[in-house]
C-alpha positions, -999 to +999 in steps of 0.1 A: +483-377-045+452-357-039+473-327-027+495-330-057+465-329-080+450-299-062+483-281-065+485-288-102+449-276-107+457-243-089+488-239-110+467-244-142+442-218-129+471-194-122+484-198-157+449-193-171+445-160-152+479-148-165+470-157-201+436-140-198+452-107-186+479-110-213+451-112-239+432-084-223+461-060-219+484-056-249+506-029-264+507-020-301+532+003-318+516+024-345+538+048-364+552+071-338+530+060-309+527+031-285+492+024-274+480+001-246+447-017-253+424-035-228+406-060-250+398-040-281+397-006-264+426+018-262+435+031-227+465+054-234+490+063-261+526+073-256+540+098-281+573+082-290+582+102-321+585+140-324+552+157-332+547+194-341+521+219-353+532+232-387+568+228-376+562+246-343+561+233-307+579+200-315+576+175-287+577+138-278+576+118-246+541+124-233+507+107-230+479+115-255+453+104-260+443+093-225+410+074-226+383+067-199+369+032-194+342+039-221+368+048-247+362+086-246+392+108-250+401+128-218+431+149-229+439+175-255+470+181-277+478+214-294+448+232-279+441+265-296+446+285-265+479+269-255+495+251-284+524+239-263+501+219-239+501+182-246+480+155-229+498+143-197+533+157-196+561+165-172+585+194-178+596+229-168+601+264-182+637+268-170+666+245-180+700+258-171+735+243-177+764+258-159+745+290-152+733+295-188+697+292-198+697+266-226+660+260-233+624+263-223+611+227-224+576+238-213+573+258-246+592+232-265+619+257-274+656+249-277+652+212-269+641+178-282+632+146-265+651+117-280+634+084-270+662+060-268+641+029-259+605+021-251+600-014-237+566-028-229+557-054-203+524-071-194+521-086-160+491-105-146+471-074-138+490-044-153+506-031-185+539-012-181+558+010-205+595+015-196+612+044-214+647+059-216+647+095-230+675+120-236+668+157-233+689+171-261+696+209-265+700+228-298+737+224-294+731+186-297+742+181-261+723+155-241+719+171-207+694+149-190+687+111-191+652+104-182+640+069-171+603+063-166+579+035-159+543+042-168+519+015-156+482+009-161+462-012-136+425-018-141+402-020-111+364-023-106+349+009-119+382+027-123+418+024-133+452+035-120+480+051-140+513+054-122+543+075-133+577+068-118+602+092-133+639+097-127+660+125-142+698+121-142+721+150-151+747+141-178+768+172-172+776+195-143+755+225-134+721+212-145+692+232-130+654+232-136+628+257-125+591+265-130+576+296-146+594+328-136+564+344-119+544+340-087+526+310-103+558+290-105+542+261-124+562+232-137+564+194-132+537+168-137+507+182-157+475+172-174+456+190-201+421+177-195+394+181-221+362+199-211+335+220-227+321+239-198+349+239-172+362+216-145+351+213-109+377+204-083+375+186-050+400+177-022+396+159+011+382+191+025+356+196-001+352+217-033+384+237-043+383+271-058+412+276-083+434+306-077+460+324-099+488+310-077+492+274-063+464+261-041+474+241-010+450+211-010+473+182+001+485+154-021+456+149-044+430+168-064+398+154-079+390+170-113+355+165-128+353+178-164+319+193-173+311+180-207+282+162-222+290+127-233+254+115-233+263+091-205+247+089-171+279+081-152+302+111-146+339+108-156+364+119-130+402+121-128+421+122-095+457+136-097+481+124-070+516+135-061+538+128-031+545+163-015+568+149+012+592+137-015+591+166-039+617+194-036+600+227-029+564+216-036+543+247-043+508+232-044+484+227-072+480+251-102+443+246-111+424+261-139+387+258-145+389+265-182+414+262-211+446+252-193+466+224-177+464+211-141+498+210-124+514+196-093+539+225-092+575+221-081+601+236-075+586+270-083+602+300-099+636+295-082+656+267-100+670+237-082+701+218-091+702+181-103+736+168-091+751+142-115+754+117-086+719+122-073+690+118-098+658+137-092+630+112-087+592+119-085+560+098-086+525+107-097+493+087-102+461+093-121+428+076-111+403+076-139+368+065-130+331+064-141+304+071-115+309+083-080+342+078-062+339+087-026+365+107-006+370+077+017+378+055-014+402+082-028+419+085+006+424+048+007+439+047-028+461+077-019+474+059+013+484+029-009+501+053-033+523+071-008+534+039+008 
């Protein structure tokens, strides 16, 4: 009887923990956005509806704003220097169908992202957004079906955002490629807000941005230089899984007025066979205060497993 009572009490405690997290983490749909809240504080918004700047650069299917644990906004949308940049996004300059260039998704030209479904889920320690998005060309042909799971997991002093993305070709001859120059950027990107530049670090120490991709391994730690009036520094660590990316080029890093990009496949397009979806994973670690290299390495090892 005593064991039965103990089991029952543990079960009640388990239910209490689940309910507590459910109250802490909750999604709210507001007009054309879906926002995840932790308690009363927003953590990220997903742009579900199409948004443009005076009718130009129309886009959907990206994260903005992304917030730190204090509630400060970390990303930019429609920045003056690159109006096509948008928060946290994943796309490419080149989109071909049967040998014909049909659009430039990076510049939001010749394409729209039709969000077919956006389903939210709150588990005991994470909030997850599941999306199905069709990439539709100006000829009204859906050429790619995108399925994504975007999850938020709070930790002590930081949080994780995981992006699991799958692209399925809906017709033959679909190809994607990065910028048609030696930079070759394209793929998972973040437009991080800063006033005085961004400093980058890897496992080997400080990283100096170059015009072309920098080989620094699977993660880069970006520290925006802006005055928030706070003592604790905000940092964002960007993860990718190089071993499972086709033609990974390295990291396109920019100290000022640009995006940060885990670049693949470069300037030469790759095909997406109808029977074999292109899958890739990325993670963001957002923190306040110091996050050691050893700690980041441990988080990264968990990620690539």
